[in-house]
C-alpha positions in Angstrom: 221.5 199.0 81.0 220.3 201.1 84.0 217.4 199.7 85.9 215.6 199.9 89.2 213.6 197.3 91.2 210.5 198.2 93.2 212.5 197.4 96.4 215.3 199.8 95.4 212.7 202.4 94.5 211.3 202.2 98.1 214.5 201.8 100.0 216.9 204.2 98.2 217.5 207.6 99.6 216.3 210.8 97.9 219.9 211.6 96.8 220.4 208.1 95.4 217.1 208.4 93.5 218.0 211.8 92.1 221.3 210.3 90.8 219.5 207.3 89.5 216.9 209.5 87.7 219.7 211.3 86.0 221.3 208.1 84.8 218.0 206.8 83.5 217.3 210.0 81.7 220.8 210.1 80.1 220.6 206.4 79.1 217.0 206.9 77.7 218.2 209.9 75.6 221.2 207.9 74.4 219.0 205.0 73.4 216.4 207.3 71.7 219.3 208.8 69.7 220.5 205.4 68.7 217.0 204.3 67.8 216.6 207.4 65.6 219.8 206.7 63.8 218.8 203.1 63.2 215.4 204.2 62.0 217.0 206.6 59.5 219.4 203.9 58.3 216.5 201.5 57.9 214.5 204.0 55.9 217.5 204.6 53.6 217.8 200.9 53.1 214.1 200.6 52.4 214.4 203.4 49.8 217.3 201.6 48.1 215.2 198.4 48.1 212.4 200.2 46.4 214.9 201.6 43.8 216.2 198.1 43.1 212.6 196.8 42.8 211.8 199.6 40.4 214.9 198.9 38.4 213.9 195.2 38.2 210.4 196.2 37.1 211.9 198.3 34.3 214.0 195.4 33.1 210.9 193.1 33.3 208.9 195.5 31.2 211.7 195.9 28.7 212.1 192.1 28.6 208.4 191.6 28.0 208.4 194.2 25.3 211.3 192.5 23.5 209.7 189.1 23.9 206.6 190.5 22.2 208.8 191.7 19.3 210.5 188.3 19.2 207.1 186.6 18.9 206.0 189.0 16.1 209.2 188.3 14.2 208.8 184.6 14.8 205.3 184.7 13.4 206.5 186.6 10.3 209.5 184.3 9.9 207.3 181.2 10.1 204.7 182.7 7.7 207.5 183.5 5.2 209.1 180.1 5.5 205.8 178.5 4.9 205.3 180.7 1.8 208.9 179.9 0.6 208.3 176.2 1.1 205.1 176.5 -1.0 207.0 178.3 -3.7 209.8 175.8 -3.8 207.3 173.0 -3.9 205.7 174.7 -6.9 209.2 175.0 -8.5 209.8 171.3 -8.0 206.4 170.5 -9.4 207.0 172.6 -12.5 210.4 171.0 -12.9 208.8 167.6 -12.7 206.1 168.6 -15.2 208.7 169.9 -17.6 211.0 166.9 -17.0 213.9 169.3 -16.9 215.8 167.0 -14.7 215.4 164.1 -17.1 217.2 163.4 -20.4 220.1 165.0 -22.0 220.8 168.7 -22.2 220.8 170.8 -25.4 224.6 170.9 -25.8 224.9 167.1 -25.5 222.1 166.5 -28.1 223.6 169.0 -30.5 227.0 167.3 -30.2 225.5 163.9 -30.9 223.6 165.2 -34.0 226.9 166.7 -35.3 228.7 163.4 -34.8 225.9 161.5 -36.7 225.8 164.0 -39.5 229.6 163.8 -39.8 229.4 160.0 -40.0 226.7 160.2 -42.7 228.9 162.6 -44.8 232.2 160.8 -44.4 231.4 157.1 -44.2 230.2 154.8 -47.0 227.1 153.1 -45.7 224.6 150.6 -47.0 221.2 151.8 -47.8 219.8 150.1 -44.7 222.5 151.6 -42.4 222.1 155.1 -43.9 218.3 154.9 -43.4 218.8 153.9 -39.8 221.3 156.7 -39.3 218.9 159.3 -40.8 216.2 158.1 -38.5 218.5 158.5 -35.5 219.5 162.0 -36.6 215.8 162.9 -37.0 214.9 161.4 -33.7 217.6 163.4 -31.9 216.5 166.6 -33.7 213.0 166.0 -32.5 214.3 165.6 -28.9 216.4 168.7 -29.3 213.4 170.7 -30.5 211.3 169.4 -27.6 214.0 170.3 -25.2 214.2 173.8 -26.5 210.5 174.2 -26.2 210.5 173.0 -22.6 213.2 175.5 -21.8 211.2 178.3 -23.3 208.2 177.2 -21.2 210.5 177.2 -18.1 211.3 180.9 -18.4 208.7 181.8 -15.7 210.3 179.1 -13.5 213.3 181.3 -13.0 211.1 184.1 -11.7 209.4 181.7 -9.4 212.7 180.5 -8.0 213.9 184.1 -7.6 210.7 184.9 -5.7 211.0 181.8 -3.5 214.6 182.8 -2.7 213.7 186.3 -1.9 210.9 185.1 0.5 213.4 182.7 2.1 215.9 185.6 2.5 213.3 187.8 4.1 212.4 184.9 6.5 216.2 184.7 7.4 216.3 188.4 8.2 213.3 187.9 10.6 215.1 184.9 12.1 218.2 187.1 12.7 216.0 189.7 14.3 214.5 186.9 16.5 218.0 185.9 17.7 219.1 189.5 18.2 216.0 190.5 20.2 215.9 187.2 22.2 219.5 187.9 23.3 218.6 191.4 24.4 215.5 190.0 26.2 217.6 187.5 28.0 220.1 190.2 29.0 217.2 192.3 30.5 215.9 189.1 32.2 219.3 188.5 33.8 219.5 192.1 34.9 216.0 191.8 36.4 217.0 188.7 38.4 220.2 190.5 39.6 218.2 193.6 40.7 215.7 191.4 42.5 218.5 189.6 44.2 220.1 192.8 45.3 216.7 194.1 46.5 216.3 191.0 48.7 219.8 191.5 50.2 219.1 195.1 51.0 215.6 194.3 52.3 217.2 191.7 54.7 219.6 194.3 55.8 216.7 196.8 56.4 214.8 194.2 58.3 217.8 193.5 60.5 218.2 197.3 61.1 214.5 197.5 62.0 215.0 194.8 64.6 217.9 196.8 66.1 215.7 199.9 66.0 212.9 198.1 67.9 215.4 196.8 70.4 216.9 200.3 71.1 213.4 201.9 71.1 212.0 199.3 73.5 215.0 199.7 75.8 214.6 203.5 75.6 210.9 203.2 76.5 211.8 200.9 79.5 214.4 203.4 80.7 211.7 206.2 80.3 209.2 204.2 82.3 211.8 203.6 85.1 212.7 207.3 84.9 209.0 208.2 85.4 208.7 205.7 88.3 211.7 207.3 90.0 210.3 210.8 89.4 207.0 209.7 90.9 208.8 208.3 93.9 210.8 211.5 94.3 207.5 213.5 94.2 206.1 211.2 96.8 209.2 211.8 99.0 208.9 215.6 98.4 205.2 215.4 99.4 206.1 213.3 102.4 208.8 215.8 103.4 206.4 218.7 102.9 203.8 217.0 105.1 206.5 216.2 107.7 207.6 219.9 107.6 204.0 221.0 108.0 203.4 218.6 110.8 206.6 219.8 112.6 205.5 223.5 112.1 202.1 222.7 113.5 203.7 220.9 116.4 205.9 223.9 117.0 202.9 226.2 116.8 201.0 224.1 119.3 203.9 224.1 121.7 204.4 227.8 121.3 200.7 228.4 121.9 200.7 226.2 125.0 203.8 228.0 126.3 202.2 231.4 125.6 199.1 230.4 127.4 201.1 229.4 130.4 203.0 232.8 130.3 199.7 234.6 129.9 198.3 232.8 132.9 201.3 233.8 134.9 200.8 237.4 133.7 197.2 237.4 134.9 198.4 236.1 138.2 200.5 239.2 138.5 203.9 237.8 137.7 206.3 240.1 136.0 207.2 239.2 132.3 210.5 239.8 130.6 210.9 241.0 127.1 211.2 237.5 125.6 207.9 236.4 127.3 206.1 239.5 126.0 207.3 238.7 122.4 206.0 235.1 122.8 202.6 236.5 123.8 202.6 239.0 120.9 203.6 236.2 118.5 200.7 234.0 119.5 198.2 236.9 119.6 197.5 236.7 123.3 198.8 240.2 123.9 
């Protein structure tokens, strides 16, 4: 750093001050150039920061948009699951009403009837035993008939089960969509966080570069102020020298005038003047 104290400013010679002014000017220009480069670098970094922030905002908007879609699919999934649950509850209620889960199935009843009929036809039974056997056969035939009637009534149950399963399947499709979109939303969220992190890093770098710019600019300004001070001092010295020159010339003129007046007095008194004396009289306007 080139600097000058007030004492140096007053005591240095003109030649030294001229040299110092050149050094201050060169250093000022060098610092201004450095400050300009740092400002340009800072501006580039700030532009990159804005780009990263814009990128983060784009990811934020995409994430929010996807989250809205996730919510829509969740609502549809929940509505469909609720509807499927209602349908399955209705199926269970119908099953309970029809007692389809209770008692023997048709094949079993038919087999039992065949066995009893075969026994009736092949075995010698007492009247009482045969009567009881006939009653059993009749009872099982009645159960078989009732079972067949219930199965006929349950035909619409299959359609209800199919509808419930379709609704549940549609709910599952919405759930898959929820998972898919939520994953994409999370991906954009992570990219948003990363972009903001990078923006912060670049912004810190830009702030550091701005501090360096201010440092160089302030130093350049200080060198400029010192340069101006030296230039002012040089003008003062020039003025002082000019005044001294004027004073010296005035003194010379006064002395020449006094000498010419003496010569003129000698001329009036009749003394002979040489060529040099005559020139001095002409120069002062006395001849």
